[in-house]
N, C-alpha and C positions, 0 to 999 in steps of 0.2 A: 482488467486492470491494464492488460496491455493495450487494446483498443482505446480505452481512454487516455493513456500515455501518449499514443501516436496522434490522437486528435488534439490534445493540448501541445503538443510538439507543432502539429500544423498550424493551430491557432497562433502560436508564437511568430512562427515564420511569416503567416499573413499579416500580423500587426507590425512586423518590421518592414514588410512589403509596403503595407500602407503608409507607413512612417516616411519611407523614402519617397513615394509618389507625392505625398502631401507636401513634404519640404522642397522638393523639385518644382512643383506647381506653383507653390508660394513665391519662390524667388523669381520663376519665370514671369506670374502674373505682375511683380513689383517691377523687374526691369521692362515690361512694356511701355508702363508710363508712370516714372516714379512720381510725378507731381498730382497724379489723378487720386482723389481720396478714395474713389471706389475701388482702384487697383490696391491702395494700400490697406484697406479694410479686409479685402479678399486674401491679401498676402498675410495679414495678421491670423485670419481665419485659418488657413491652411499651415502656416507655420507653427500657431499655438496647437492645433491639431496634432501635428506630427511630434512636438516635444511631448505632449500628453500620450500618445501612443508608444513613443521611445521609452519614456519612463516607465508606463504600463510594461512593456516588453522586458524592461530590466528587471523590476520587482518580481516579474513571475518566473525569473531565472534564478534567483537568490534563494539557494537550499542551504545556507550554512549561516546565515546571519538574520534571524528572526526579527530582531531589534528595529532595523533599518526599513522594513517592508513598509509598515503603516506609515511613516511619514513620506515615503516615496508615494503610496498610493493616494495620498492626501495632496501630494503635490500635484500628481497626474489630474485629479478630479478639478484643481484650481484651474489647470490649463483648459480642460475640458468646459468649464463653466465660461472662461473667457472667450473661446472659439464660438458659443453661443451669442455672447454678446457682440462679437465681430461681425458675426452673420446677420443681427439685427441692424448694425449700423449701416451696412451695405444696402439696405431697403431703405432706410433713412436718407443716405446720400443721395439715392435716386429721386427718393420722393421728395425730399425737403430742400435738397441741395446743400453744399457745403457748411455755410455758414450757420443756418438754422439747425442742421443735424449734430453739428459741433458745441451746440450752446448748452447751457445748464440745464434747461428743460429736458431735451432728449438724451445727450451723451451723460450730463450728470446722473440723471435718473437712472441709466444703464450702470453706471459706474457703482453707484448705491447698491443696485440689485445684485452687482458681480460681488461687492464685498459681503453682504448679507448671504450669498449662497457660499461663499468660501468659508467665512469666518465660522459657519455653522458646523463645518467639521472638526472644529477645534473645540466645540461643545459637545458634539454628539460623535466621538470618536469612533472610529470603525475598529474592528478587532480582526485578528487573524484565525483562521479556521486551523488549530494546532493538530488535530486529528488527521485533516487532509495534508498539511505540511509535513507529519511524521512519514507519509506515504510519498513524498515527493512532489506534492502538488499545492502550490500556492493558492490559496483562496481566501478572500476578505469579506466580511460581514460588516455592512453599516446599519446601525439602529435603525428599525423599520420607518419610525416616525420621520426621521430628517431624510431617509431615502426617499419616502414618498413626495416629501416636501419638495426637495431639489430636484427630483426627476419630473415633478409636476410643473415646476418652474420652466425646467429646459423644454418639455413638450410644448407647453403654453407659447414659449417664445418660438419653437420652431414651427407651430402651426400658424402664428402670425406672420412669420416670413414667408411661408409657402403662400398664404392667402394674399399677401401683399405683392410678390412677385406676378401671381396670376392677374390681380386687378391692373396692376402696372402695364403688364403686357397688353391688356385688352384695350387699353387708351392709345396705345403707339400703333404705328403705321409702318410699312417697307422694311428697311433693314435694321432700324433700332428696335422695331418689334420683333424681327427674327432673332436678334441678339438677345433680348430680354427673354423669349420664349427659352433658347438655350440655358439661360441662367435659371430659369424656373424648374426646367426639367431636371437640371444637374442639382440645385437645391433641393427638390422634392425627392430624388433619389437617395441624396446623402441623408437627408431626415429620416427616409424610410430605413435606411441602415442603421441610424441611431437608435430607431425605435427596435428594430430586430436585435442590436447588441444590448439594449436593455433587457428585452424578453429573453436573450440567451443567458446572461447573466442570471436572471431570476429563476429558470428553469435550470440552471447548470448545465446548459447543452452547448459545447464546444462547436458542435455543426452550426448551430443557428449564429453564433458569433463568428464564426468565419464567414458565413453567407452575409452576414452584416457587413463586415470588412470589406468584401467584395463589392457590395452596393456602394459604399462610401469611396472607394476607388472609381467605379464608373462615373457616380456623381461628379468626383473631382474632375476628372478628365473631360466631362461634358460642359463644366464652368469654364474650364481652360479653352474649350474649343469656342466659346462665347466670345472670351477676350480676343481670340486669333481671328474672328470675323472682321472684316472692315466694310 
């Protein structure tokens, strides 16, 4: 029990660290070129991720008010849904350019998908593990059907983004190719982190979740490196 408590504490610290890294990188990316939609969407990706992780950290520390945990958990998941949408938009900006990417066909479809992924949590409402909560551990359970659906959508979008970045990089040359390659590596590392985070949650393994957060941090730094290349 003591080991589990220590691991959960480390996980919370790692989550807070990831929150800080994400928000710093998000602001930095935005300030590099405020008028570029690629910078804007990557900034939105990082900032929505940081807000999601911040809320995740907060509700895992609430041990005296069970009623607000599920609303906070749903809020965090909505931000995690949006960060996947923002990541897809970065690919569309690169591939389709601003006007086409922001059209109803692409942006409108993604917003509709985001709404579906988010509204689902209000129909398939997660629950709090009361037994674990009594022992000082905050653990939530999402209905298995919806858990599978929303994570299948997230994973599908993540795979799409990874494949697109690899294909885009192959078509380019010189400095631009190098920049996109760093984007590709960073995005793929983040996606691996997201998969590990999902696996860690399913296996109830704080160690796997901590490793996932480390991967997300590394991927975020690699993406920032891509933006800093001239």
